[in-house]
C-alpha angles and dihedrals in degrees: 000000000000091000091055091047092051091048089054092049095050091050089055094047105039127072118231162299097079132154127201121210117198123189101225104171138023131185115186125354125348136166091228131037130229109292096043111134139199124196116207139183130185091279096055144272114346107186135346135034138234099195143358090290100286097106109032096087094054092042088056091055091050089047091057089053089051091051091051092049096040096220133099122254137199111225124189128205119192105196097161119132115354096351090087088062091056097042104039110006092248097314096152103268099129102148144071110271129189117199127191111213118195136183112233124219104185126317108329121236094235090059089056088053088055094050091050090051089053089051091050092042091228122131114247123206119200133180124214109210113221099178115116097251099049098026111172099001118140125218143166106252114242093193108033095189097049114104118241136172106260142039129302124195138171119226106209119199116257117267114267118222119194114189114201104206128049103209122130094269091063092064101077087043091059096040092053092049089054091051087058092053094250125146106250131192136174128214130186139163089223111080089200090061101038098069133132087231091065094042107035094163096052121115090211136011119188131180122207147086116293092255090054100047111025099063089061097050116114095233122175142157089288095050125099127193122199118197111211103146091124084218116115096205095047090049090052093049092048096048090053087063101036100047089070094041127103093242112136097217136026124187129186123198119217144063126319091247090054093050094047092052090049093051090044091057091048094048088054087057092049099258116127124196119232135202091283092073114086116189123194085032124226140030123292100259098141092257120167107157125066093257095052090045092052090051090051091050095048090046091055094047092048090051097044094048088052093044094245131138099231091238130146109279090230087063094054139067096203120114111277093227115043114240 
C-alpha cells in the first residue's frame, strides 16, 4: 500500500520524463506478484520493485527505450531453470514474468480513479488491455468474469486504524501504521491529549467521549479500532458501540482478567463478543515497551484482515504473498 502511495506522490511531484513498469503476469516462482510496480526516470529506479533485484537494471534500460519511442511495451523475462543464476545470481526470481512498461505524461487518469476509491473506501477493479488495438488502456470491467486479453486487478482501500486513547504509548502505534500507508486516527475523551500537536502524523484527531465520537466514525470491514484508554469505564462505553459496528477488527489493551471482566459485563447486557475482538491485543512477540507492543498489535491486525494466523512462515504451507 505505502509503495503505491509513494509512487503516486512522486509522479505528482517530479517533472518528467518518467516510466512505470507493472508486473502483469507470472508463471512459476517470483519475488513479487502481479500488480507490483516500479517507477523510473533516466537516472534509475525511483520507487518500487519487480523482483529481488535481478531485473531492475534491465527494466531500466527497456524503460529508456520506451521513453524514447513514446509508446508502451510488454517485456517478457523467462528466469526458469538456470536462467535465474545468470540474471540474478540465485536471487529468487525463478519464473516467467511479463512486465508492461509505459511512458508517463503527467498524472494518469486511472490513478486519480484509484485515489478517489481510497477516499470513498470502496474497492476499484481496473483492467489493463494488452490487445494490439487498445494496448495499455485502463477500463472498469463491465463483465468481471468474462475473459479478456490483459491484466485485471482490484485496488482495495488502505486499512484504517482508529486508536482510542491518546497517551504516549499510542504514538508509536500511529507512526508505524502511517509507515504502512494506513489511514490512522486518534480519539480521546481528554481534549488536552487529543491534539494535532501531539499526533502530527495522524489523519484525524478527535476529542470527545466514546458516545459522542464513535457513532460518526466511517467504520468498515477494513477498519481496526484499538482501545488503549487505560480507563475501564471508557472501554466499556466504547465496546457497547463497537461490538455492533461493521469494524473488521477490534483490539482491547490490558490484562486477560480485565478483558474478561469487561466482556462479562457486556454479556450480562446481551452483547456477545465475536472473533473480531482481540484481548489482550497483539501477537505474542515478547514485546514489553511501547514500540514493541505497537509492532505486535499491527502484526495481528495485518494477519487478521488477511485471514492469516500470524505464524512463522516456515511453519506454514500457504503462499507467502496473498493472491
